[in-house]
N, C-alpha and C positions, 0 to 999 in steps of 0.2 A: 621720645622715640613714638612712632605711629600705632593705635592700636592694633592686633591682629585683625582681619578681616573675618575671620570664622570663627576664634575661639578668645574670648574672654580671658580665660587662664585656665590652670587644671587643678584641681587640690583631692584630698581625700573624700570629701562629702560628694563632691560633683562626679568622683570617679561611682561610688557607691551607687547613688543616684542612677547615671547612666547602665551600671552593671544590671542592678534591679531591674530598669525598663528594657534593657535589650533582653534579658530573660523569659520577661513577659512576652514580648514581641515575636522572639525568637519560638516559645511555645504554639503561640496563636498562628504565627504563620504554619510551621510544621503539621500542625493539625490541620490547618485549611486547605494546606497542599496535598495533605494525605486523603483528603474528602475529594477534593475535585479528582486526583489521579486512580483514587481507588473507590471512591462513591461510599464511603465510610468512614465512622469517627475512631479513631483509636488513639491511645497515650502516646505523647510524645514529649513526656518529660523527665527532666534528667534525676530528681530525687522523687521521694515517695510522698511527700507533700508540698503543695503548693504549684502552681502553674510555669514552674521555671526550667527554661533551656540553658543550663551553664555553660555552654558552648559557646552560643550566641553573645550572652553577658560577658564570656570572657575577650570574643570578638569585637566586642562594642569598646571594651576599655582599651586592649590593643591598640584598636585602630583610633580612638583618641590623642593615647598618650604620642606614638607614633606620628600622627598626623598635624598634632598640635605642633611640630617644629616646621612644617611644610606647607601650612593654612595657605600662604600666600605664592605657593608655588606655581609654577604652569599645571594644566589639569593633567597632560601627559605623564609629568613627573609622579604625580600624586597616584593617575592610575597606575603605573609601575609598580611605587613603592606598595600601594593595598594591594597588588596582584603577588609581588612577592612575600609579604608581611602576613596576607591573608592563607597564602599557599602552606608557608612555615609554619604557622600556627594549626590547619586544618589538619597537617602531616603529625604534627606531635601530639595534638587530642587523641588521633586515631591510634596512634601507637603507644600512648598511654593507657587506653580504656584496656585494649589488648592485652599491655604486659599487667596490670593491675588486676583487671576482673576478667580475662581471658573471654571478652565479649566484641563486638562489633556493633556500631549502631549504623554504619554505611559502610558501601562498596559501591566502588566507581570502577570495577575491574571489566564490567560489559561496557565501558564506555571509551573511546578513543582517547590515546595520550593519557593515560593514567599511570601512576606509580605506585605498585602496591597495592591499587585501590583504594588508596586512603585519598589522592587526589588526583585531578585530572583536569584538560585543559579548561573546559567549558566552565566548571565552577572556580578555578583560578581566574577567568576571565570576568565572572560574574563578583569577585573579590574586587578586581579593578573598579568596577562601574562602580562598587560599593564605598570606595574609598572618595571617589569624585561626589558622590551622593553623601555623602559624610560630612565634607567640608561644606559645601554650599546649601545644602539644607536641612540635615540633621544637626548639625550642633549649632548653627544660629536659632534653630527651633528648640533645643536644651538647654541653651544659654535664656532665651525668654521664660520658660516655663520655670526653671531651676531659680531664676531671679525674683519670681512670683512668691517660688517658695519658699526663699531665705528665713534663716531666723531658728529661733527654737524648735518649731514645728518640724522642718527639714532635719534638724539637728538629732529630735527626737527619735523620728520615723528611721533614720537612717541606721541610730543604734539598735533600734528595735528589728532591722531588718537583719542586721549584721548577726545576732543572737540569734535568731531563728534561723538564719541561714548555718550558721555551724551547727546548731543542733538537728536540722534537717540533712545536712551534707554526713554528719557522722554517722546517723539514723542510717541512712541510704547506703554509704557504703559500707559497714557493717553486715546489713540486710542482705546485699548484693555477696558479699563475700561467704557469708553464712548459707545461702543459696547454695554458694560451690561446693561447699564443705557438706551439704545434703547429698548434690549429686553424686560425689564420692565417698558415700555413705557412712560421713565422721558423726557418730553422736555429738549434743548439744554438751559443752564443757563446763558449763557455768550457769548461773540463774539468767544473765543476760541472753545468752544463746537462746536459753529455752524459752524465754519469751518472744524472743526472732522469729522461732519456729512458731511460735503459736500465732503470732500478729501478723506475721509476713510470710506464710507459706508460699511455696513455688507458683500456686496457682494466682495467688495475688501481685506477686512478684513479675509473673510473665503478663499481667494483665498490664500493671506500671510500665514495663519495658518491653511493650508489644513489638519494637521495631529493634530490639536488641537480639544479634544471634551468636551461639557460639564460635570461636574461632575455628572449630574443625569442622564446621558445616560451609565452610568458605573456603573452595578448593584453592584460590588465588591466593591464600591468606597461611595455608600451612602445608603449600607446596604440591599438591595431588593435582 
């Protein structure tokens, strides 16, 4: 059987590698876009520590897993698959953030052909174009760099990242939920919540998640 033109293979270590790389790329892209659009640098990261944009990491893994099976398909088919998968993932991520944290990181209500402000035609088309770029450029390059780093070094680096990411995610999630409880006037119930109040007060959290807004502040999301 001929080797796939775009992907040499998909495994645990490669997926974590792709996830980490895309998290960092997403952070850089979002920060640069904010500067170009608004003229100032503002935090665009998903976690309290590290330059990580988790949505981009998840998108990178999802595209890799799905497009692996269509690496040799025609470009229009890759485009449509990426369009559909990216749109669904973006909608689910937005809805999940709203349900779990009561906040919104992006809102497309002002753009045409949007669905509940969570997805819109313009960005869905970008997902399609990204899929073509993924198959033809990103993954072949990722394969080369991954192969150059393969061995014990990449294995150790992956597990260090996984351990740090789990810690960072837990801390970020609990800090965000604790901020919500503070806004409701709920006092800390244990030492850990007191620690979060001391080290991650509202001022610091608002700087970290500068682009995040409460659902109540967005009319399209709360029925106003």
